[in-house]
C-alpha positions, 0 to 999 in steps of 0.5 A: 500500500502506497501513495504515488505521484509523478509527471510525464512530458513529451517535451523537456523536463523542468528543473523544478520538477525534482523538488516538486516531486519531493514535496508532493511525496511528502504530502503522501507520507501518511499513505506510506511512512516506511520508505520512499522511492523515485525514478527520473528517465534519461535519454535524448532531449527529443524523447518523452520523459517521466519523473515519478515516485512513491511512499511505501507502506511495506506489506509484502516482502517488506525488506526486498519489495522496494519501489520503483520496480524494474524489468530485467533490462530496466527499460520498464519501470512502475510505481504502484499503490495497492495489492495484487492478490493473485501475485503468487500465481502470476510469479509462478507463471512468469518464472516458467516463462523465463522472467527473473524476479528479484523479490517476493513482492506483489509489485514486481509482477506488474513490469514483467506482466507488461513485458508478456502482455503489453497493455493487456497485462491489466486484465491479468491482475486481481487486486486493488491498485493505482499503477503508473508504468513507463516503457522507456524503449517505446516512450509510452506512459500508462496510468491505470486504476483497479476495476472497482475504484478501490484505490484513487488516482487523480491526474491533470492533462495538458495537450498542445501541438508542441507538448503533452503533459500529465501530472498524477497523484494518489491525492488532489492536494499532492497533485496540486504541489506538482502543478501549482495553478489557480484552479476554477471550480467545476460548477457541475461537480459542485452541484452534484456534490450538494445533491449527492454528497460526493462527485462522480468520476471523472470530474472533481470539484476542480476544473482540469483535475480528473479522477481515473474511473474504475477499470480505466487506463490512460496511455500516452506517448509522443503520438498517442493519447488514449483513454479506455476501459480494460474492465467492463461489467459483463453483458451476458444474460443472467444464467444462475436462476437457482438459489442453491447453485448461487449459494454454492458458487458464492461459497466457493469463491469466498473461500478462494478470495479469502485465501488470496486476501489473507496473504500478508508478511505483516500482522493482519486484523479484521474490522468487525461490526454486528452486520452480515458483511464483516461477519461473513469476511470473519467467518471465511477468514477463520475457515480457510486460515484459522487464527485468533486474529484481532477483531476491532469493533467500534463502540458508542455510548449512543445506544442506537449506534452500538452493535456490540452484542452481535459483534461479540457473537461473530467474534466468538463463533470465529475464534477472534480476539474481540477488541472494543474501541470506544468512540469518544467525541471529546478526543476527536480532532475535527479539523484533521477529520475534515482535512482527510478528504482532499475533496469534500465528502459527506460520508461522516463514517470517515470518523469511524474509519479513522478512529478504528484505524488508529486503534488497529494500527497499534497492533497490525498494518493491514485489515480486512473488512466488509465494504462492498457487500451492499453494492454487490448483493443488494443490501440497501433499502434504496434497491427495494424502493425502486421496486415499490416505486413502479407500483406507486407510480401507477396509483399516486400522482406527482403532487402527492409526493410533493405534499409528502416531501413538505409534510416530512418537515412536520414529522417529529425529529429523531436523532437515532441511527435510523428514523421514520422522518428520514426515510419518509423524506428520502422516499418522497423526494426520490418519487419526484423523479420519474426516470428510474436511474435518476430516481435511484440516485435521488433516493440519497440526495441531500438537496433538491435542485430548488434548494441548491439554487437557494443556497447558491443563487449564482447558479441560477444563470449558469446551471439551473437544470437538474444535474442528476440527468446530466450525470446519468447521460455520461455514465456508461452502463451495461444492459441487464435483463433485470432492473436490479442489476442496473441499479447495482451497476450504477452504484458501483460507478457512483456511490460505491466509488465516490463515497464508500470507498473514498471514506475507507481509503482516506480514513485508513490511510490517514492512520497508515493502515491498509484496508482490504475489501474481499467482497469486491473481489473480481470473481465475486463481481462476475458471479453476482452479475450472473445471478438472477436479480430476484435471488438478490433481493425482493420487496420485503428483504434485501441481500437474499443470496448473501443471507443464505450464504451467511446461514452456513457460517454465522449465528442466526441472530446475525443473519436475521438482524435488520441492516444498521450501517456503519455510521457515526452519531454526527447529527447528535454531536452537531445538535449538542455543539460538540463539533467545533468547526460547525460552530466556527463556520456556520456563521454569516461571514464564512458562508458569504465569503465563499459564495453561499447564501447564509440565510437557508444554511443558518435556517437548517443549522438553527432548526437542527440545534433547536431539535425541530428537525434532523438536518445532520446529513445536509449540514455535514455536506455543507460543513465539509464543503465550507471547510474545504473552500475556506482552507484553500481560499476558493470562492465557489462563484469562481467556476466554469462548466 
């Protein structure tokens, strides 16, 4: 696990770039505190050139697995962030074909695979990764990101008649050290962020800085500039229509997946909650490699958020060492929490991720967890909402849902982990959209288009239309027989990559801890796409298939428990004035200084702290944005489409 950064040019290499790269890597030190490596290409002045480097968190072959990694003749070089889980199988194959590997690390297989397969080497990898590879002989530079978007990779491209330049990094703030310039706000992404609480790749909040999309690669050279997807969801028909066949298939693949993902030359632990996802990971880890691994559980004094009883059941069944980590709000460094996101992100469970990671890092360097189970196996109630919406569309007019959305403001406010007022408001708001894919995104929206225009009136003349419709148009989705798979695929490209995995990556990496996500293994993805959607969920129950698998390995109390979610009581802490940045930034002057209309924002704030309404998610969305803009001196009105 590492952080990577660098620069490619078809022209001359600026003298300042060596120093900039050093500072950019220093900004990534939390991602890799163990080591640093750099590479600068040589050659004639007319040839393309690369300078790149990495910060290393040593997991596989800590002594010899240094980066950059080279081919035998040193003509191919790469830096890499992540883990290649099938590296042992690839090492064996490469050795049989005559390659001499100098280490037992997963990173070294990358350059040798490229020698064997060219750009198609990416299709051989099973793992989470962000890769930068330079072929000196051909003058070709490649950036690539894993198929699920687990590891981040940002870049800025400047293409001209005389020269092409590429800047890249694992984090936006580091990239801006490599390429310091006055950036404009991307207005469409700004509106998407306020709508959903995250941005959708390839766009970011800064114009000109892009994110490689999951399964996407960028190949550049003297005459080449090509972006392409090396992995796409399958278009094949659903071929598994039997629950028994599906359960047997998932059961077998989970065994193989955990065998791969438990490979580590450093201590490994488990993130455990009271839910099915982390429980299944714990059970299969114990099945394939029994050991009293430490299981880290996050406990809360707020009872509706605490799942200790269920988590202890799983730990006991799986022979784990149960470690309760207490969430203490008075010890949280809120400024650090907000700064972990180099782009604003509303997922306030980043607090959970960071606090748990800090505790785990005292014992281990890598953990496995249950992220991705909901998106692969239909765990969210939003998927059920889509099924019910088809029926409601036939019997209730749109004006009913407009009234319902307004009526939700008069429901008693609840600050518990789950609440009726939140679900009714979210469902009514989503029902106002009629196109199914737009509606699916809208179930989770924080602000309607009208509310956004009130908070940021300058958008009225720039971008007054509904942003979700534009986002859907630009997302390439495979066609599935069952609508359930369409919604799952949409979440893979939006919510999973933009919010869930971003939270996990930033929260764990801030503590210099590697986090692996076995439920997003490519083999599981391929199987889940083949399973009939009716076996994944129905109107009354989510995760049908995964619950059947869980019955084999977990206590019945875990299998039958309702979904709870891994989140923090931010709404409670906001109401009790325990989050200092909120007290500092939810005032007229800070809001006005970045281009916001303070009146609707302060109305939300006052209603929340008075107990009139729970606006926790909306307020955290705004707080993350205001802190980011204030910290970087951005005026949100300084934007372009």
